[in-house]
C-alpha positions as CSV (number, residue, x, y, z in Angstrom):
1,X,-0.9,3.0,-1.0
2,X,2.3,1.2,0.5
3,X,4.2,-1.1,-1.8
4,X,6.1,-3.5,-0.1
5,X,8.7,-6.1,-1.3
6,X,8.9,-9.5,-0.5
7,X,11.3,-10.3,2.3
8,X,14.8,-12.1,1.5
9,X,15.2,-15.2,-0.3
10,X,18.5,-17.5,-1.1
11,X,18.1,-15.9,-4.9
12,X,17.7,-12.5,-4.4
13,X,20.7,-13.0,-1.4
14,X,22.6,-14.3,-4.9
15,X,21.3,-11.1,-6.8
16,X,19.3,-14.3,-9.0
17,X,16.3,-13.0,-11.2
18,X,13.6,-14.8,-9.7
19,X,10.1,-14.2,-11.6
20,X,7.8,-17.0,-11.3
21,X,10.3,-19.4,-9.4
22,X,8.1,-20.1,-6.3
23,X,10.9,-19.6,-3.7
24,X,10.6,-19.8,-0.1
25,X,12.2,-16.6,2.0
26,X,15.1,-17.4,4.1
27,X,14.8,-17.2,8.1
28,X,16.5,-13.8,7.8
29,X,14.0,-13.1,5.0
30,X,11.2,-14.1,8.1
31,X,13.0,-11.8,10.4
32,X,12.8,-9.3,7.8
33,X,9.6,-9.5,7.2
34,X,8.4,-10.1,11.0
35,X,9.6,-6.3,12.2
36,X,7.8,-4.4,9.2
37,X,4.8,-5.0,10.9
38,X,5.5,-2.1,13.7
39,X,6.6,0.0,10.6
40,X,3.1,-0.5,8.6
41,X,1.2,0.0,12.0
42,X,2.7,3.2,11.8
43,X,2.7,4.4,8.5
44,X,-1.7,3.3,8.1
45,X,-2.2,4.8,11.5
46,X,-5.4,6.7,11.7
47,X,-5.1,6.3,8.0
48,X,-8.6,3.5,8.1
49,X,-8.8,-0.5,7.3
50,X,-6.3,-0.8,4.5
51,X,-7.4,-3.2,1.9
52,X,-3.9,-5.5,1.5
53,X,-3.1,-7.6,-2.4
54,X,-0.3,-9.7,-2.6
55,X,1.5,-12.2,-5.1
56,X,0.4,-15.8,-4.9
57,X,4.5,-16.2,-5.1
58,X,5.6,-17.7,-1.2
59,X,7.9,-15.0,-0.7
60,X,5.7,-12.6,-1.3
61,X,2.8,-14.4,0.5
62,X,4.6,-15.2,3.6
63,X,5.8,-11.8,3.9
64,X,2.1,-10.4,4.3
65,X,1.8,-13.1,6.7
66,X,4.6,-12.5,8.9
67,X,4.0,-8.3,8.4
68,X,-0.1,-8.2,8.7
69,X,-0.8,-11.1,10.8
70,X,-4.1,-10.2,11.2
71,X,-5.6,-9.1,7.9
72,X,-6.1,-11.8,4.7
73,X,-4.8,-10.1,1.8
74,X,-6.2,-10.7,-1.5
75,X,-4.2,-12.4,-4.1
76,X,-4.0,-11.1,-7.3
77,X,-1.7,-12.0,-10.6
78,X,-1.1,-8.4,-11.6
79,X,1.7,-8.7,-8.6
80,X,3.8,-11.4,-9.7
81,X,7.2,-10.3,-10.6
82,X,8.8,-9.9,-13.8
83,X,8.5,-13.0,-16.3
84,X,11.9,-12.9,-16.8
85,X,11.9,-16.2,-19.9
86,X,15.9,-17.6,-20.3
87,X,16.4,-15.3,-17.8
88,X,15.0,-16.8,-15.2
89,X,17.6,-17.4,-12.0
90,X,21.2,-15.7,-13.9
91,X,22.3,-12.5,-11.9
92,X,22.9,-9.8,-13.3
93,X,26.8,-10.3,-14.6
94,X,25.8,-13.5,-16.5
95,X,23.2,-11.7,-18.4
96,X,25.2,-9.1,-19.2
97,X,26.9,-11.8,-20.9
98,X,24.5,-12.5,-22.9
99,X,22.9,-9.1,-23.8
100,X,25.2,-6.5,-23.2
101,X,23.5,-3.2,-21.7
102,X,20.4,-5.2,-20.8
103,X,17.6,-3.2,-18.9
104,X,14.5,-5.6,-17.9
105,X,12.5,-2.3,-18.5
106,X,14.4,-1.2,-21.1
107,X,14.4,-4.0,-23.0
108,X,12.0,-6.9,-21.9
109,X,12.8,-10.9,-21.6
110,X,13.7,-13.3,-24.4
111,X,11.1,-15.8,-24.0
112,X,9.4,-13.8,-21.2
113,X,7.6,-10.4,-20.6
114,X,7.9,-7.9,-22.6
115,X,7.6,-4.5,-21.5
116,X,4.7,-3.4,-22.7
117,X,3.2,-6.3,-21.0
118,X,4.2,-5.0,-17.6
119,X,2.9,-2.1,-17.9
120,X,-0.4,-3.3,-18.7
121,X,0.1,-5.7,-15.9
122,X,0.7,-2.3,-13.4
123,X,-1.7,-0.1,-15.0
124,X,-4.7,-3.2,-14.5
125,X,-3.2,-3.4,-10.9
126,X,-3.7,0.1,-10.2
127,X,-7.2,0.3,-11.5
128,X,-8.0,-2.5,-9.9
129,X,-7.0,-1.0,-6.5
130,X,-9.0,2.1,-6.9
131,X,-12.0,-0.2,-7.5
132,X,-11.4,-2.0,-4.5
133,X,-10.6,0.3,-1.8
134,X,-11.8,3.9,-2.9
135,X,-11.3,5.9,0.0
136,X,-8.9,3.1,2.1
137,X,-4.9,2.8,2.2
138,X,-4.4,-0.1,-0.1
139,X,-0.9,-2.3,1.0
140,X,0.1,-4.3,-1.5
141,X,3.5,-7.6,-1.8
142,X,4.9,-8.3,-4.6
143,X,8.7,-8.0,-6.1
144,X,12.0,-6.1,-7.0
145,X,11.7,-5.4,-9.8
146,X,7.6,-5.2,-10.5
147,X,7.3,-2.7,-7.4
148,X,10.0,-0.3,-9.6
149,X,7.7,-0.5,-12.8
150,X,4.5,-0.2,-10.3
151,X,6.0,2.4,-8.9
152,X,6.9,4.1,-11.9
153,X,2.9,3.5,-13.5
154,X,1.9,5.1,-10.3
155,X,3.7,8.2,-10.6
156,X,2.4,8.2,-14.4
157,X,6.1,7.1,-16.4
158,X,6.6,4.8,-18.0
159,X,8.1,1.7,-16.9
160,X,11.4,2.4,-18.5
161,X,12.0,4.6,-15.6
162,X,11.6,2.4,-13.4
163,X,15.3,1.6,-13.5
164,X,15.8,5.3,-11.4
165,X,14.9,3.5,-8.3
166,X,16.0,0.5,-6.9
167,X,14.4,-1.3,-3.7
168,X,15.8,-3.6,-0.7
169,X,14.3,-6.9,0.2
170,X,11.8,-6.3,3.0
171,X,11.2,-2.5,2.1
172,X,8.4,-0.2,2.0
173,X,7.7,2.3,-0.9
174,X,4.7,5.5,0.3
175,X,2.5,6.9,-2.0
176,X,0.4,9.7,-0.4
177,X,-2.5,11.8,-2.6
178,X,-1.1,15.4,-2.9
179,X,-3.1,17.8,-4.3
180,X,-5.2,15.2,-6.2
181,X,-2.2,13.2,-7.4
182,X,-0.5,10.4,-5.9
183,X,3.1,11.0,-5.0
184,X,6.3,8.9,-3.6
185,X,6.7,10.3,-0.4
186,X,8.9,7.2,0.9
187,X,11.2,4.8,-0.4
188,X,13.0,1.7,0.2
189,X,11.8,2.2,3.5
190,X,13.0,-0.5,6.3
191,X,12.8,-1.8,9.8
192,X,16.8,-1.9,10.1
């Protein structure tokens, strides 16, 4: 499985929490996304035809289309970014002023998604991928916090464990089967 965070947006560059707001990629984000194609191709070499999923939000959808232009991605709401509720559009510093010590992975979001809801969504995506792609590679285009939570759940960790991961825009996480379990074999890989 390859789990890919979308390319740069203006809000991502500013450190703003971009949940359900549908923001386009910047030109730099579009370039990042195009460059991902060669890495994805190399990582999938000899593994068979992938099943590709994407968040319906433009920044993830466009990253998928630019990185894998010959493959049609299936959109799924399960890959939406975390719903930040009252924290939508705010920077970490601004959130810290309102709620010192806040962690999206431990506290959830007031007026948005709870940690339990994020975990359930991640688990539903994992089940969907297993059901729709038995024995085939999966490529999933998503968002920063959701991809970190999904990484934790793929590894059998609770969502608060996602706080130990950080990924930049336009980066790839790689999971491979080892002795019957999925393990993380690559993290925050980029085209440079």
